[in-house]
Every structure is written in C-alpha cells, then in structure tokens.
C-alpha positions in Angstrom: 27.2 117.7 47.6 30.8 117.0 47.3 33.2 119.9 45.7 33.1 117.0 42.5 29.4 117.4 42.5 29.5 121.2 42.5 32.7 121.9 39.5 30.4 119.4 37.8 27.2 121.3 37.7 28.7 124.3 37.1 30.7 123.0 33.8 27.3 121.8 32.5 26.0 124.5 33.1 28.6 126.7 31.4 28.6 124.6 28.7 24.4 125.0 28.6 25.3 128.4 28.6 27.5 129.1 26.0 25.4 126.7 23.5 22.1 128.4 24.2 21.1 130.6 21.3 22.5 127.3 19.4 20.4 125.0 21.0 16.9 124.3 19.5 13.3 125.3 20.9 12.6 121.6 22.1 15.2 120.7 24.1 15.3 124.4 25.7 11.9 123.6 27.0 12.8 119.7 27.9 15.4 121.7 30.1 13.4 123.9 31.6 11.3 121.0 32.9 13.6 119.5 33.7 15.0 122.3 35.6 11.2 122.7 37.1 10.8 119.1 38.3 14.3 119.0 40.2 13.3 122.5 42.4 9.8 120.7 42.8 11.9 117.1 44.3 14.4 120.2 46.3 14.3 118.3 50.0 13.1 120.9 53.0 16.0 120.8 54.8 18.5 122.3 52.5 18.2 125.8 53.9 19.0 124.2 57.5 22.4 123.1 56.3 23.2 126.4 54.6 22.3 127.8 58.1 24.4 125.5 59.3 27.4 125.7 57.0 27.3 129.4 57.4 27.0 129.5 61.2 30.2 127.5 61.4 31.3 129.7 58.5 31.3 132.8 61.3 32.4 130.5 64.3 35.6 130.0 62.5 36.2 132.8 61.6 36.2 134.4 64.5 38.0 132.0 66.0 40.8 132.6 62.8 44.2 135.0 63.0 43.3 137.2 60.4 39.8 137.7 62.1 41.9 139.0 65.2 44.5 141.2 64.6 47.3 142.2 65.8 45.9 140.2 69.1 45.9 137.1 66.7 49.2 137.5 66.9 50.2 139.0 70.2 48.6 136.4 72.6 50.5 133.1 71.8 53.4 135.5 71.3 52.9 136.8 75.6 51.7 132.8 76.0 55.0 131.8 74.6 57.1 134.3 76.7 55.1 134.4 79.8 55.8 129.8 79.2 59.7 130.6 78.9 60.0 132.6 81.5 58.3 130.0 83.9 61.3 127.3 82.2 64.0 129.9 83.0 63.1 130.5 86.7 62.1 127.3 87.4 65.5 126.6 86.2 66.8 128.9 88.5 65.0 127.0 91.4 66.9 123.6 90.5 70.1 125.1 90.5 70.1 127.4 93.7 68.7 124.2 95.3 72.2 122.3 94.2 74.5 124.4 95.0 72.6 124.2 98.5 72.5 121.0 98.9 76.3 120.7 97.8 77.0 124.0 100.7 75.6 121.6 102.9 77.0 118.8 101.9 81.0 119.8 101.8 79.7 121.7 105.7 78.4 118.6 107.5 81.3 116.4 106.0 84.3 116.2 107.8 87.0 117.0 105.1 90.6 117.3 106.2 91.7 121.0 105.5 94.2 120.2 103.4 90.9 118.8 100.6 90.1 122.5 100.5 93.7 122.9 99.7 93.7 120.8 96.3 93.5 122.3 93.1 92.0 119.1 91.8 88.4 118.9 94.2 88.2 123.1 94.0 88.1 121.8 90.2 85.7 119.5 91.2 83.5 122.1 93.2 83.9 124.0 90.6 82.1 122.0 88.1 79.6 121.4 90.3 78.2 125.0 90.5 78.0 125.6 87.7 
C-alpha cells in the first residue's frame, strides 16, 4: 500500500469512529462482517514485509548522523582535513619541482653575466618562483 491508500484508510476509520454512536446496528454488523472477511483474506506474506521494512529502517538508522552522534560529524570532518592536507602537500611538491627545474635550466644555460644584472630578467625569475 502506498501513502495515499494508508491516509485514505485512516480517514475512513476516523469518520466511522466519529459516527459510531449514530450508526444503525445493521450497518455496524455489516462492517464487522466485512472486517472479518478482509482479515481472512489477508495475505500470508504481509508480516514478512513488515519485518523487512523494520530491518531496513534499523539499518538506515545505523548509518544516520543522529545515531552516530559526534562521530557522525567528526569522521567526515577529519576526512575533509586529511584531503585538504594532501592537496596542499601535492601543490607544495609541484611548486618545488618547478623551482628546481627553473634553477637547473638557469645553471645549465650559458647566459652572459649581464643577463643576471638585467632587472627584467630578475623580475621574470621572481615571477616564475612565485
């Protein structure tokens, strides 16, 4: 049964209970007989579905943040911090490799000494390092 069916059944039950005192005895007897027939026709696997739903609900509750308490917030937060630290470490290593590559290129190149005295070249080097 879906939610609409269940809501309809609750509304019918509420309406019948509200007018129970005003209902004729013959109508109450017919409703009692209809209920007995409905209960006798009930499917045998209905309790199994109920057990499956309760088990699924318990498993879902196990993984919810409210059941884990502070650990439900702390574990993802620690994972986030570890991930950010890893990204920072990777970026630092990449920056160091770029600087080392630039130093190796400068040291292995045959530049005249006047190139190191040029302010534009120094600005270029400073820009590449940052």
